[in-house]
NUVOZA-810070 format. One record per residue: residue number from 1; x, y, z of N, C-alpha, C in turn; residue in one letter; chain. Coordinates in steps of 0.001 Angstrom, whole numbers, plus 500000, padded with zeros to 6 digits. Layout:
N
paba/n.c1/n.c2/n.c3/ca.c1/ca.c2/ca.c3/c.c1/c.c2/c.c3/kefi/nunu
NUM/X/Y/Z/X/Y/Z/X/Y/Z/A/A
...
***
This chain:
57
paba/n.c1/n.c2/n.c3/ca.c1/ca.c2/ca.c3/c.c1/c.c2/c.c3/kefi/nunu
1/500842/498832/499956/500001/499991/500006/500862/501241/500009/M/A
2/501905/501290/500878/502764/502419/500966/503420/502740/499601/R/A
3/503847/501698/498911/504498/501857/497570/503528/502523/496628/Q/A
4/502253/502169/496657/501285/502760/495734/501046/504246/496072/H/A
5/501037/504551/497382/500865/505950/497788/502052/506804/497296/I/A
6/503258/506317/497495/504417/507035/497012/504473/507204/495510/D/A
7/504034/506142/494766/504003/506246/493328/502981/507288/492882/T/A
8/501812/507290/493479/500769/508293/493153/501229/509666/493454/I/A
9/501927/509807/494571/502343/511151/494988/503373/511732/494020/A/A
10/504151/510858/493349/505186/511364/492398/504608/511749/491022/R/A
11/503465/511223/490726/502918/511507/489384/502247/512842/489339/K/A
12/502621/513673/488353/501981/514944/488232/500539/514803/487780/P/A
13/499697/515730/488124/498281/515629/487677/498222/515723/486163/P/A
14/497152/515125/485597/497067/515089/484142/496837/516480/483551/R/A
15/496080/517306/484225/495864/518651/483809/495780/519509/485073/K/A
16/496082/520828/484932/496003/521622/486146/494641/521629/486779/P/A
17/494656/521690/488117/493433/521725/488828/493050/523153/489175/V/A
18/491827/523468/489041/491367/524784/489326/491662/525186/490762/K/A
19/492096/526407/491005/492418/526853/492394/491320/526558/493386/P/A
20/490061/526762/492931/488955/526562/493894/488934/525155/494500/E/A
21/489392/524195/493727/489408/522814/494215/490442/522645/495327/R/A
22/491587/523339/495221/492591/523279/496261/492101/523991/497542/W/A
23/491354/525059/497360/490733/525709/498533/489798/524775/499264/V/A
24/488985/524114/498467/488040/523129/499063/488794/521998/499769/T/A
25/489895/521479/499138/490632/520429/499768/491285/520934/501041/L/A
26/491882/522105/501044/492495/522645/502257/491419/522833/503363/A/A
27/490253/523309/502972/489203/523509/503976/488772/522201/504584/D/A
28/488646/521184/503730/488227/519847/504192/489308/519300/505145/T/A
29/490561/519420/504755/491654/518901/505538/491719/519595/506900/F/A
30/491496/520904/506936/491550/521647/508195/490448/521244/509162/S/A
31/489391/520642/508605/488284/520221/509506/488480/518744/510034/R/A
32/489513/518044/509566/489794/516720/510061/490230/516856/511545/L/A
33/490030/515797/512277/490531/515812/513664/492020/515822/513617/S/A
34/492641/516229/514732/494093/516234/514827/494671/514861/514607/K/A
35/493942/513821/515109/494392/512470/514933/494445/512037/513403/T/A
36/493395/512442/512680/493370/512098/511275/494394/512887/510501/D/A
37/494624/514210/510854/495660/514989/510270/497069/514283/510468/Q/A
38/497290/513878/511702/498546/513165/512028/498688/511911/511206/T/A
39/497639/511139/511066/497692/509943/510273/498038/510246/508779/R/A
40/497458/511277/508279/497738/511696/506893/499245/512039/506719/F/A
41/499765/512822/507635/501158/513184/507581/502066/512007/507759/F/A
42/501728/511100/508624/502523/509932/508826/502520/509046/507559/E/A
43/501392/508938/506882/501262/508146/505665/502057/508755/504486/A/A
44/502231/510098/504495/502856/510803/503395/504175/511453/503759/H/A
45/504729/511093/504920/505919/511777/505437/507045/511873/504431/R/A
46/507421/510775/503774/508598/510812/502833/508364/511757/501725/K/A
47/507203/511780/501141/506935/512690/499996/506889/514103/500455/R/A
48/506352/514372/501577/506279/515742/502069/507657/516238/502387/I/A
49/508505/515410/502984/509895/515873/503312/510693/516109/501989/E/A
50/510408/515254/500934/511116/515439/499642/510662/516777/498984/A/A
51/509347/517033/499154/508780/518278/498548/509405/519504/499214/W/A
52/509532/519430/500552/510101/520566/501294/511570/520738/500925/V/A
53/512274/519647/500764/513725/519707/500376/513866/520329/498977/A/A
54/512960/519957/498023/512970/520563/496710/512727/522055/496778/E/A
55/511805/522461/497600/511454/523845/497749/512621/524653/498341/D/A
56/513378/524033/499245/514465/524719/499881/515698/524825/498920/D/A
57/515753/523971/497932/516930/523957/497026/516918/525139/496083/A/A
***
């Protein structure tokens, strides 16, 4: 399962997503419980850290 999540995270979207959808996603995420937010970050930790490292470069 983890391998599939990492593979999906590396693939760029097929076409750009409208900004409104990202706002909706962010709003939905912010309404998750702290426990569910932590689970999300734990499941995606490697990709998030790689993204932050790319941004810092």
